[in-house]
Structure formats: structure tokens, C-alpha cells
C-alpha positions in Angstrom: -27.5 24.9 57.2 -29.8 27.9 57.6 -32.6 28.5 55.1 -31.5 30.9 52.4 -33.8 33.3 50.7 -33.2 33.4 46.9 -31.9 36.7 45.5 -34.5 38.4 43.3 -33.6 38.6 39.6 -34.9 42.2 39.8 -32.1 43.3 42.2 -30.3 46.5 41.4 -26.9 46.2 39.8 -24.0 46.4 42.2 -22.3 49.7 42.1 -18.5 50.2 42.0 -18.7 51.8 45.5 -20.5 48.7 46.9 -18.0 46.3 45.3 -15.0 48.4 46.6 -16.6 48.6 50.1 -17.1 44.8 50.1 -13.5 44.3 49.0 -12.1 46.5 51.7 -14.3 44.8 54.3 -13.2 41.3 53.3 -9.6 42.3 53.2 -9.9 43.9 56.7 -11.6 40.7 58.0 -8.7 38.6 56.6 -6.1 40.8 58.3 -8.0 41.3 61.6 -8.7 37.6 62.1 -5.5 36.3 60.5 -7.3 34.2 58.0 -4.4 34.0 55.5 -3.4 30.4 56.3 0.0 30.5 54.6 1.3 33.2 57.0 0.2 31.8 60.3 3.3 30.3 61.9 2.6 27.6 64.4 -1.0 27.2 63.3 -2.6 24.1 61.9 -2.2 25.8 58.5 1.6 26.3 58.7 3.4 24.8 55.7 0.2 24.0 53.8 -0.4 25.2 50.3 -3.5 27.4 49.9 -5.4 24.6 48.2 -4.6 22.0 50.8 -6.7 23.2 53.7 -10.0 23.0 51.7 -9.0 19.6 50.3 -8.3 18.2 53.7 -11.5 19.5 55.1 -13.5 17.9 52.2 -11.8 14.6 52.7 -12.9 14.6 56.3 -16.6 14.6 55.2 -18.3 11.3 54.9 -18.2 9.4 51.6 -15.9 7.7 49.2 -13.5 10.1 47.6 -11.7 10.0 44.3 -9.9 12.7 42.4 -12.8 13.6 40.2 -15.3 13.8 43.2 -12.8 16.0 45.2 -12.3 18.3 42.2 -16.1 18.8 41.9 -16.4 19.4 45.7 -13.8 22.1 45.8 -14.4 23.5 42.4 -10.8 23.0 41.1 -9.4 21.3 38.1 -8.4 17.6 38.4 -4.7 18.5 37.7 -4.7 20.9 40.7 -6.2 18.2 43.0 -3.7 15.6 41.8 -0.8 18.0 42.6 -2.3 18.7 46.0 -2.8 15.0 46.7 0.9 14.4 45.8 2.0 17.0 48.3 -0.3 15.7 51.0 0.6 12.1 50.4 4.3 12.9 50.6 3.6 14.5 54.0 1.8 11.3 55.2 -1.6 13.0 55.5 -3.5 11.2 52.8 -3.4 7.8 51.2 -4.5 6.4 47.8 -6.0 2.9 47.5 -7.5 0.8 44.8 -10.4 -1.3 45.9 -11.6 -4.7 44.7 -13.9 -4.6 41.6 -12.8 -1.6 39.6 -9.0 -1.3 39.8 -9.1 1.9 37.7 -10.7 4.0 40.5 -8.3 5.3 43.1 -9.9 6.1 46.4 -8.4 8.9 48.5 -8.6 8.8 52.3 -7.2 10.8 55.2 -4.5 8.9 57.2 -4.4 9.3 61.0 -2.0 12.3 60.8 -4.4 13.9 58.3 -7.4 13.3 60.6 -5.5 14.9 63.5 -4.6 17.9 61.3 -8.2 18.3 60.1 -9.4 18.2 63.7 -7.0 21.1 64.5 -8.0 23.0 61.4 -11.7 22.7 62.1 -11.2 23.7 65.8 -9.2 26.7 64.6 -11.9 27.7 62.1 -14.7 27.4 64.6 -12.8 29.4 67.2 -12.1 32.1 64.6 -15.8 32.2 63.8 -16.7 32.4 67.5 -14.2 35.4 67.8 -15.7 37.1 64.8 -19.2 36.8 66.1 -18.5 37.6 69.7 -18.6 41.4 69.3 -22.1 41.3 67.7 -25.5 41.2 69.3 -27.5 38.0 69.0 -29.7 39.6 66.3 -26.7 40.8 64.3 -25.1 37.4 64.6 -28.1 35.7 63.1 -28.3 38.4 60.4 -24.7 38.0 59.5 -24.9 34.2 59.4 -28.0 34.5 57.2 -26.3 36.9 54.8 -23.1 34.8 54.6 -25.2 31.7 53.8 -27.1 33.7 51.2 -23.8 34.8 49.6 -22.3 31.3 49.8 -25.3 29.2 48.5 -27.1 31.5 46.1 
């Protein structure tokens, strides 16, 4: 992850014009690069609920996952995660297991179909980012990546 400069607490307030310009820009990016997963027929996102993509990608990260840990990682309520896991389990993408010592904790893991789907999702995401960056100079790419990281992690 790139280094991110902290935003000064003395930054000027965001104007309505700036907020509206950002909203228009984000909406245009979503349309131009077809980043609305639920409407992309034939893509790895087809037939997935909006919450499912992020959940699947998180489950592909290393570590032991349970409902509470997933909820923290994606910033969603436990009830939302439980519903999503039910959908994904019914599709054969995730499994729930109890392990040895503490039978109260249910571990969540991607099944092989889930692993294959996440590989397709990540490849699609990376290719979309490559397409988005392709029209920019190397300097502008670096600046955009820096600003996106600043926005995401500050």
C-alpha cells in the first residue's frame, strides 16, 4: 500500500460545488467502466447481491474468518453478513465449520467454487483498474493512486 499523507485538520471545508463535482465524477466513472456489478450480465458479478462481492474478496484474504470478523472487515452489521453467508452457502461458494476446542465459533471459508469466482472477480477488478489508468500519463497515474489511497485510508 502506498504511503498516505494525513489530511490537515486545517483543510478548508468542502463546498457544495466540490461535492457535486465529485458525485458527478464518481457516477461517470461507474457508468463508463461498468462498475455496477449487479447489471453486468456474463461477468463474474452476475447474480451476486451487492454485498456479496466484497464479502467474497475478504474471505479470500489470509486468516481465520468468523461472522464477527467479517462484519468488522467489511463494515457491515452481523445480520447483513449472516444473510449474505446464507445466500453464498446456498450457492456452494462458502462453507461454515465448527472446529475442535470452541464449538461456539463458526469458521467461514471459501469452497473451491468460491475460490474460482474470487479469482475471476479479482482479475476483472485489476483489468478494470488497468483500463482506467491506461489513458493517464505515468505521473498522473501515480497521483491518482496516491489520492485514491488518501481518500480510502484517511
